[in-house]
C-alpha positions as CSV (number, residue, x, y, z in Angstrom):
1,M,28.2,92.8,12.9
2,K,29.8,94.9,9.9
3,I,33.2,92.9,8.2
4,C,35.8,94.7,5.7
5,V,37.7,92.6,3.6
6,A,40.7,93.3,2.1
7,G,41.5,91.7,-1.1
8,A,37.9,91.9,-1.9
9,C,38.3,91.4,-5.4
10,G,40.4,88.4,-5.3
11,R,39.1,84.8,-4.9
12,M,39.7,84.1,-1.8
13,G,37.9,88.6,-1.0
14,R,35.1,87.1,-3.6
15,R,33.9,84.3,-2.0
16,I,33.4,86.3,1.4
17,L,31.8,89.1,0.4
18,D,29.2,86.2,-0.8
19,L,29.1,84.2,1.8
20,A,28.7,86.9,4.1
21,A,25.6,88.3,2.0
22,A,23.7,85.3,2.4
23,E,24.5,84.6,6.4
24,D,22.1,86.2,9.0
25,G,23.0,88.7,11.2
26,L,26.1,90.0,8.9
27,E,26.7,93.0,6.8
28,I,29.8,94.3,4.5
29,G,31.0,97.4,5.9
30,G,33.7,97.8,3.4
31,A,35.7,96.4,0.5
32,F,39.0,97.4,-0.2
33,D,42.1,96.4,-3.0
34,L,44.5,97.7,-4.7
35,P,44.0,101.7,-5.9
36,T,44.1,99.8,-9.5
37,L,40.9,98.1,-8.6
38,G,39.3,101.3,-6.5
39,G,35.5,101.7,-7.8
40,T,35.0,98.2,-9.1
41,Q,31.8,96.8,-8.7
42,L,31.2,93.3,-7.2
43,S,28.1,91.6,-7.6
44,V,27.4,89.4,-4.5
45,G,25.2,87.2,-2.9
46,E,22.5,85.7,-5.0
47,G,18.3,86.4,-5.0
48,E,16.9,89.0,-2.5
49,R,20.3,88.8,-0.9
50,S,22.1,90.0,-3.9
51,A,23.8,93.2,-3.6
52,T,25.8,95.6,-4.9
53,V,29.6,96.2,-3.3
54,V,32.0,98.7,-4.8
55,V,35.7,98.3,-4.2
56,S,37.4,101.5,-2.6
57,S,41.4,101.6,-2.8
58,D,41.0,103.4,0.7
59,A,41.8,100.7,3.4
60,G,41.4,103.2,6.7
61,A,37.8,104.4,5.6
62,E,36.4,100.8,4.9
63,I,37.7,99.7,8.4
64,A,36.2,103.1,9.8
65,K,33.1,101.8,9.1
66,S,33.3,98.0,10.0
67,D,33.2,96.2,13.4
68,V,36.3,93.8,11.9
69,L,38.7,93.5,9.0
70,I,39.5,90.0,7.2
71,D,42.5,89.9,5.7
72,F,43.0,87.0,2.5
73,T,45.7,89.7,1.0
74,V,49.6,89.0,0.9
75,A,52.2,89.2,4.2
76,D,53.4,92.7,2.6
77,A,50.0,94.3,2.8
78,C,48.7,92.4,5.5
79,V,50.4,93.9,8.4
80,G,49.8,97.3,7.5
81,N,46.5,96.6,6.8
82,V,46.2,95.2,10.6
83,R,48.1,98.1,11.9
84,L,45.1,100.5,10.4
85,A,42.3,98.1,11.8
86,S,44.3,98.7,15.2
87,E,44.4,102.0,15.0
88,A,40.9,102.1,14.3
89,G,40.1,99.3,17.4
90,K,38.9,97.2,15.3
91,P,39.9,93.4,15.8
92,A,41.3,91.2,12.3
93,V,40.7,87.9,11.2
94,I,44.1,86.9,8.8
95,G,44.0,84.2,6.8
96,T,47.0,85.2,5.2
97,T,50.2,83.3,4.6
98,G,53.9,83.3,3.7
99,L,54.5,86.1,6.4
100,T,58.3,86.3,7.6
101,K,58.9,86.0,11.5
102,E,59.2,90.1,11.6
103,Q,56.0,90.5,10.1
104,E,54.9,87.8,12.7
105,A,56.2,90.0,15.8
106,S,54.6,93.0,14.2
107,L,51.2,91.5,14.4
108,R,51.9,90.1,18.1
109,G,53.2,93.8,19.0
110,L,49.5,95.1,17.3
111,A,47.7,92.7,19.0
112,A,48.6,94.0,22.5
113,E,45.9,96.5,21.6
114,T,43.0,94.4,19.2
115,A,41.6,91.0,19.1
116,I,43.6,89.0,16.3
117,V,42.6,85.6,15.1
118,Y,46.1,84.5,12.7
119,A,45.6,81.4,11.0
120,P,47.0,79.6,7.9
121,N,43.7,77.6,6.9
122,M,40.0,78.6,8.2
123,S,38.5,75.7,7.4
124,V,37.3,72.9,10.4
125,G,38.5,69.9,8.9
126,V,42.0,71.4,8.2
127,N,42.2,72.3,12.1
128,L,40.6,69.3,13.1
129,L,43.8,67.8,10.8
130,F,46.4,70.0,13.0
131,K,45.2,68.5,15.9
132,L,44.9,64.9,15.1
133,T,48.3,65.2,13.2
134,S,49.5,66.1,16.9
135,E,48.2,63.5,19.1
136,V,49.1,61.0,16.2
137,A,52.7,61.9,15.8
138,A,52.7,62.5,20.3
139,I,51.5,58.3,20.1
140,L,53.6,56.9,18.0
141,G,56.9,58.8,18.2
142,L,60.1,59.0,16.2
143,Q,59.8,55.0,15.5
144,Y,57.4,56.1,12.5
145,N,58.6,58.7,10.1
146,V,56.8,61.6,9.6
147,E,56.4,63.1,5.5
148,I,53.9,65.9,4.5
149,T,52.6,66.7,0.7
150,E,51.1,69.3,0.0
151,V,49.5,70.1,-3.7
152,H,48.2,73.5,-4.5
153,H,47.3,75.4,-7.8
154,N,49.3,77.3,-10.4
155,K,49.0,80.6,-9.0
156,K,50.1,80.2,-5.4
157,K,52.9,82.0,-4.5
158,D,54.2,80.8,-0.8
159,S,55.9,77.5,-0.5
160,P,55.1,75.3,1.5
161,S,51.8,76.0,2.5
162,G,50.9,78.1,5.0
163,T,48.8,75.2,6.3
164,A,51.5,72.3,5.4
165,V,54.2,74.5,7.8
166,R,51.2,74.5,10.6
167,L,50.8,70.7,10.3
168,G,55.2,70.5,10.3
169,Q,55.4,72.3,13.5
170,C,52.3,70.3,14.7
171,A,54.0,67.4,14.3
172,A,57.6,68.6,15.1
173,D,56.2,70.0,19.0
174,A,54.6,66.6,19.4
175,L,57.6,64.8,18.7
176,G,60.3,67.0,20.8
177,L,61.7,68.1,17.4
178,S,62.3,71.8,16.2
179,Y,60.5,72.6,13.0
180,E,63.1,75.0,11.6
181,R,65.7,72.9,12.6
182,D,64.1,69.9,11.4
183,A,61.8,70.0,8.8
184,R,63.4,69.0,5.3
185,H,62.4,70.6,1.8
186,G,62.5,67.9,-0.8
187,R,65.6,65.4,-1.3
188,E,67.9,65.4,-4.5
189,G,71.2,63.7,-4.8
190,M,72.9,61.2,-2.5
191,V,71.4,62.5,1.0
192,G,71.6,59.7,2.6
193,A,69.7,57.7,4.5
194,R,66.7,59.2,6.5
195,P,67.7,60.3,9.8
196,E,65.0,59.6,12.6
197,A,64.5,63.4,13.7
198,E,63.1,64.7,10.5
199,I,60.3,66.2,9.0
200,G,59.8,65.4,5.1
201,M,58.4,68.2,3.4
202,H,57.1,68.4,-0.1
203,A,55.1,71.3,-2.8
204,I,53.9,69.9,-5.4
205,R,51.8,72.6,-7.8
206,G,49.7,72.5,-10.8
207,G,46.3,73.2,-12.0
208,D,43.6,74.5,-10.0
209,V,43.6,72.4,-6.9
210,V,41.7,74.4,-4.6
211,G,44.2,72.3,-1.3
212,E,45.2,69.1,-0.6
213,H,47.3,68.1,2.5
214,T,48.4,64.5,3.3
215,V,50.7,63.7,6.3
216,S,52.0,60.4,6.7
217,F,53.7,58.1,9.3
218,F,55.9,55.3,8.2
219,G,56.6,52.7,10.4
220,A,57.9,49.2,9.7
221,G,55.4,46.7,8.2
222,E,52.7,49.9,7.7
223,R,51.5,53.5,7.3
224,I,49.7,55.9,8.1
225,E,47.5,59.2,6.5
226,L,45.5,61.8,7.5
227,T,44.8,63.8,4.4
228,H,42.3,66.5,3.8
229,K,40.7,67.4,0.3
230,A,39.5,71.2,0.0
231,H,36.4,70.6,-3.0
232,N,36.4,74.7,-3.0
233,R,36.9,77.7,-1.2
234,D,33.5,78.0,0.8
235,N,34.7,76.2,3.7
236,F,38.1,78.8,4.2
237,A,35.5,81.7,3.7
238,R,32.9,80.0,6.6
239,G,35.4,79.6,9.0
240,A,37.1,83.3,8.3
241,L,33.5,84.7,9.1
242,R,33.4,82.1,11.9
243,A,36.4,83.7,13.5
244,A,35.4,87.3,12.8
245,R,32.5,86.7,15.0
246,Y,34.4,85.3,17.5
247,A,37.0,88.4,17.1
248,V,35.1,91.2,17.9
249,E,33.9,89.3,21.4
250,A,37.5,88.5,22.7
251,A,39.8,90.7,24.0
252,P,43.1,92.1,23.3
253,G,45.7,89.2,22.1
254,V,46.4,86.3,19.4
255,Y,43.6,83.7,18.9
256,D,43.9,80.9,15.9
257,M,41.1,78.8,14.9
258,Q,42.1,75.9,17.3
259,D,40.6,78.7,19.9
260,V,37.4,79.6,17.8
261,L,36.4,75.8,17.4
262,G,37.2,75.0,21.4
263,L,39.8,72.8,20.1
264,K,42.5,73.4,22.6
């Protein structure tokens, strides 16, 4: 299977290329990034599996040479990249976060023609956290207050993280709430008593933290916490490669990592 990596010079792009070079049954079919980065040579893999990848600025040509697109870029670029993949008849794996409702709607339209795996977090552990959050929230109910805290490096652009938003949605759905209506992003001033039907969202930025997410359930006399801490980006990259293998075999439609991992 030949993968094409969008944003090849970025942190996630580089790591996906490194792990792909080391994995049996995978080839790097294409890699592209911003026009200013075209021609960049990347050394990927190690030992006998090492290779040099020349980054292109021609997304369409790189996608055409590959079997599946993996995109960890930015929202504005992501939809255009997936459109090129759809036009070429190629599936796509999307780990890009911060997409608007309109951009997500565009992806759903493109999924009529090709398979799209769209997930805010490709980590196996985080996707287990999604499932556990839904189950624990359903068991505890509104008698326990749900507060979600996420910590990321100081270069992260979107807030809250896509993973934190998905955790909030999992809790809201299980509690019969609406994330869009009932999420409370931080608190300041005389806000009054905490409503029962509320999900607190808190974002912390600093240093080089890869990603930490905690879902806290506060009850009378006790607190339950579910936490995931990413030590590096390898778990996200491995999940993306696993999703790519799934996507090339899937029928047109939108899927997430719960589908890929068989957690639904």
